[in-house]
N, C-alpha and C positions, 0 to 999 in steps of 0.2 A: 831642239831638245836633246838630240843625240842621233845616232846611226843604228839602223835595225835591218833585218831581213824581212822583206815583205812576202806574205804567203797568200795569195788570192783564194786558195780553196779552203783554207783553214778557218776556224771560227776565231782563232787568234790572228789577227792579220798582220801584226808586226811583232818580232821578237828582237828586243833590243841588244845589239852587240856592245854599244857603249852610250852612256849619258853624256860623254863629253863630245860636244858637237864639232869639235875641231880634230878628234882623233879619227885618224885614217883607217878604215878596214881594209888591210892588205896582207901579204905574206908575213911582214914583220910583227903585224898585230897578232896573228895567230901563234907565232913563234913565242912572242911575250906570254900570252896567256897559257899556252901549253907548258912553257919552262916553269912559269909561277906555280902552276898546279903540280908538276911533276916533283918539283924541289920541295914543296910543302909535304907531300906524301912520303918522299924518300927520308925525310927526317923522322917521320912516325915509323916507317919501316925498319929503319936502323935501331931505333929504340926498343921496338917491340920484337924484333927478329922476324919480321914477315916477308914473305916472297910473293905475296898475293894481296891485292887491295884495289880499290878504285882510284884511278889516276886522274880521271876528269868526271866531274858530276854536274853536266850542263849549266844551267843558269847560275848554280853556285860558284862555278869557275869562270863566270862570264861568257860560257860558250854554249848557248842554248840549242838543244837538240844533240849535243854532243856528249857520248858516254864512252869512256874508255877504262876497261878493267884490265889489271896485269894478273896472270896466272903463270909464276914463274918466268920462263923466257917467252912468253906469249902475250901479246896484247890483243884483246878482243873489243871491237868498236861498234858502236851504233851510231848512225847518222839518221835522226829521226824527224828533222825538219827540212824545210826547202832550203833555208840558209846553210844549214850543215851539209846537205847534199851538195850545194853549189861549191863550197870550199872543200869538199872530201879530199880531192887530190892534193891539195896544199897541206891540209891537216895530216894525211898519212905520210908525206915526205918530211914534214916536220918531226913527227913521232919516230921516224926512222933514224933521224939525226940525234933525237934525245935518247933513244934506246937502241943503240948500234947492236946488230946482230940478233934482235928479237924478230920474231914472226909476228905477222899482223893478220888477224881473221875478222871478217864483218858479219855481224848478226843483225842486221838491220830488217829482220823478218818479223815485224811487229804491226799490230793494227794501227799504232800511231803513224806510220807512214801513210797509211791509206787515208786517214783523216787529213793528210797534208797533200793529198792528190798525188802521192808517190807510190810506186810499186815497190813491194818487198825486195830486199837485196840481202844476198848471202854469199860469202865465199872468201877465198884466200886473196889477200892484198899484197903481202910481201912474205918472203921466206918459205921454207919447206912445208909440206902439208902437216896437218896436226896428226898425232898418233891416234890411231883407231885399232879396235874399239875401246881400249883400256883408258883412254883420255890422258889428260896432263896431270901429273902428281903435284901437289902443292902441300905446304905445310901451314899449320895454324897452331901456335903454341906447341905443346907435345904431340899433337894430332896430325895425322897424314890424310889427304883426301885426293880422289881422282875427279877431275873435271871434264866433262863432255862439252867442249866449247863448240862443237858442230851441231849437235842436236839437243843439248841440255836445255832447261829453262832459262830464260833471259840470256845472259852471257855464259851460262854454264854452272853458276854456283851463287849462293846467296851470301856474298861477302858482307852485307849490311847487317847481319845477325852475329857477327864474330863475338862482340862483347856480351851478346845476350846468352850465347852458348856457354860462355865461361861462367856467367852468373848462375845459369842452371846447374853446372857442375858442382857448385858449392852448396847445393840444396837438396841433393838427392841421395846421400850415403845411407845404403841399406834399403832404399825404397824400390817399388815397383812402378815403373815410368811407362806412360802411354804417350808416343809421339805421333801426333796426327798430322796429316798432309806432309808426311815425312821426307819426301823427295829422296835423296841419296843418304839420309840417316846421319847427318852431321850433329843434330841435337842428341841423337842416340849415342854417338861415339863419345861426346863430351859427357853425358850422363854416366856411362860406364866407366870413363876414366875418373869421374868424381865419386865413384863407389857405389853406383846403383846396383841393386841385387839383379834386376832384370829390365829389359826395355822391350816394348812392343812398338813396332813401326807400322803404321797404317798409311797406304799409298795406292793410288789408282794405276800407276806406270810400273809395268813389270820391269822395264829396263832400268828405272831409277832404283828399284828395289834390288836389281842385280848389283848396282854399285854399292848399294848399302850393305850388301853381304860382303863384297870385295873389301869394304872399309874395315870389317871386323877382322879380317885377315891382316890388312896393312897396319892395322894399329895393335896387333898382338892380342886381341880380345878373344875369349872363348865364343865360338859360334852359338853354343847353347844359352847364352845369356840374352840373345836377341832373338825375337820373333817377327818375321816379315809377313805382313797380311796385305794381300792385293785385293782392293776393294774401294768402294765408294764410302768415304769416311763417314757420312750421315748414316748410312745403312749399318755400317759396322759398329758405330756407336749405339745405335738402337738395339743391335743384337746384344751387345755387352750390357746394356741397360736391363733388357728383358731377363738376361741369365744372371743379374745381379753381380757382375764382375766389378771389383773396385780397384782404385790405384791410389798410390801416394802422391804422385806428381802427373800432371797431364799438360802437354804442349800443344797448343793450337796455333800453327803457323800457316794458314791457308794462303793461296795465290790471291792475287787482286780480284776481288769481287765486283769493283766498280771502276771502270775506266774512265767514265764521264759522269757529270751531275746527275743526268736523267736516270742512271743505274743505281742511285744511292739508296732508294727505297727498297728495291729487291735485295741489294747487297746487305742492308740492315736485316732483313729478315733471315738471310743465310748466316750472318753472324750470330744472330740471337739463338738460332736453333743449334748451332754447333756448341755455343757456350752453355746453352741450357742442358744439352746431353752430357757434356763434360762435367758440369757441376754436380750432376746426379751420380756421376762414377766416382767421385772423389771420397776417400775416406775422411772421416773427422780430423781436421788439422791438415788436410792435404793442400797441395799448392797447385794452382792453375797458372801456367804462362800463357797468356792469350795476347795475339797480335792481329793487327790489321795493316796491310800496306797500300790500301785505296786512299789516294790522295783526297778524293771527295768526302770521305768519312772523317770528320774533324774529331780530335781528341775527346771533346765534350760529349759529342755524339756516341763515340765508341764506348766511353765509360757508361752513358746511360743504357746502351745496348747490353752491356754485361750486367749492370745492375737490374734490368728488367729480367735478363734470363735468371739471375740469382732468386729474384722475387717468385719467378714461375716454378722454379726448380724447388722452392721452400728451403733455401740455404742462406744462412747468414754468411757473408763474406766481406773480408776487409783488404784493401789495397795496401800491400807492403812496399811495393816499388812501381815507378813508372819506367818504362825502358823505351829506347829510340834506336836510331841507326848509328852506326859507329863514326868516329872522327873522320874517316876517309870519305863520308858522305856529309859534308859540312852543310850548315842551314845559312843561306845568306839571309841577313837581317832584313833587306829590302824585299826579299823573296820567300815569305813564310811557307809558301807551298811546298818548298823543298824539304820540309819536315813531314815526310810522308809516312814513315814507319812508327806506329803507336803500339806501345806494349804494356800490359799490366800484370804484376805478380800479386795474385789473390790468394788468401789463405781462407778455408773453409772453416767455419767455427764448429 
């Protein structure tokens, strides 16, 4: 049938490198796959003026378990499967050739490695150590951000939300925006650039909120237009509900609630609770930008969760748009699971 990497400890025993039985998996194979992925992204980056994007997206680029994100002159890699780990040295050497002068840092410190029978791995693979504590500066359209590639979430930044942040900016002029699970406040910066009157970031990580405050300075935005609230999002939303506080636009971009199928029922309850509370806080005509990045929560289920939340909140809501990941996170037609990010823009009647 083809050639794949065997992983005896995983529930997925084989991940296919190629469905061409006569294709040899060697150093030349990885050079071809990496070059193809990098060339496709470079065309997009040149068109859109980007210095940060996903270079390799695992199965979608024919490299299961391999994630490579670019942040300026940095590449941040994840090797999440036994096959990716086995070829890590070769892949790093090929990346050094494709991106001469770039530094390379590994962030394979995820639970996915444990399910493969691998220990977490993290550290410098090539080049000088990353700047600390301010992080690597990147640009996204007219906005500037700092990325903590050493200790930030995933590889340091949510590159997959780029287009959705721009979509938000077009919908917030003069409005009061609530940004939940704010991380380092990228949605907030785009909202203020789009003319929002005020943004409230809610995030449990103090260090992430510290970067959110720096992002206001970096983008020349008045500090008084943003309020950073450190706390549990669900508890803060209940406090706002009890005090009858309302917003024109609310963003719900939570971290992954379900890593595996068995966690989907619990994740569904979490998504419903967050959306129920958010819908109660919206002014009439207000907009909800709500997302799920849990691969096990399929689009139909996510829409049903939000619909059930609206029913229990006694709010009529309409879907205006469906959102997904950016084009640097392409979906392989033969691997629909790569369409992991689901988003809805809903208007409360």
